[in-house]
N, C-alpha and C positions, 0 to 999 in steps of 0.2 A: 566392263559394261554393267556389271552388277552394282558398282559404286554409283554410277550415274542414276540408276533407278532408285536406289535408296536415298540419294540426295533429293530427288523430287518427291519422294514419299514422306520424308521426315520433315517437311516444311521448308526446304531449301528454296523452293520457288516463291514461297510467301516472303521469305527474307529478302530475296532479290527484288520482289515487287515493292517492299517497304523502302528499300534503299533507293530504288528508282523514283518512287513517289517523293521522297525527301529531296532528291536532287532536282526534280522538276519544280517543286515549290520554292526551293532556294533560287533557282534561275528566274522564276517569276518575281520573287522579291527583289532581285538585282535589277530586273527590267523595270519594275515600278520605281525603284530608286533613280534610275537613269531618266525616266519620264519626269519625275519630280524635279530633277536638276535642269532638264530642258525647259520645263514650264517656268521655272524661276528665271532662267536666262532670257526666255522669250518675254516675260513680263518686264524685265529691265530694258529690253531692246525696243519693244513695240508698246506704245501706250494705247490702250483700248479706249473707245469713246466713252463708254460707261465705266466708271472707276470700280463699281461693284462687280462687274463681269470678270475683271482680272482677279479680284479677291475670291470670287466664287470658284474660278478655275483652280486657283492655288489651294483652296480648302478641299476641293474634290480630289486633287492629286495627293494631298497629305493624308486624307482619309483612305484612299486606295493603298498608299504605301503602308500605313499603319495596319490595315486589314491583312495585307500580304505578310508582313512581319509576324503579326499575331497568329496567322494561319500556320506559318512555319514553326513557331514556338509550340503551338498546340499539337501539331503533328509530331514534333520531337517528344513531347510528353506522352502522347498516346502510343506511339510506336516504340 
């Protein structure tokens, strides 16, 4: 019982929180990569009336993916 108390007092819970945060950001980066692939497949399958709408959607998903990856890298550096 004493070992559990010292674990939480010495920063063990902070370490668990950091690992959980890294895991969640990693899952979010994977999710945005899947969305990026789905948008690319959708753009090849469906032709939108306005050609710039398809390009805009593609650019927004690329920006979202790059932000997710950069957030993960920054979190790795900080943690």
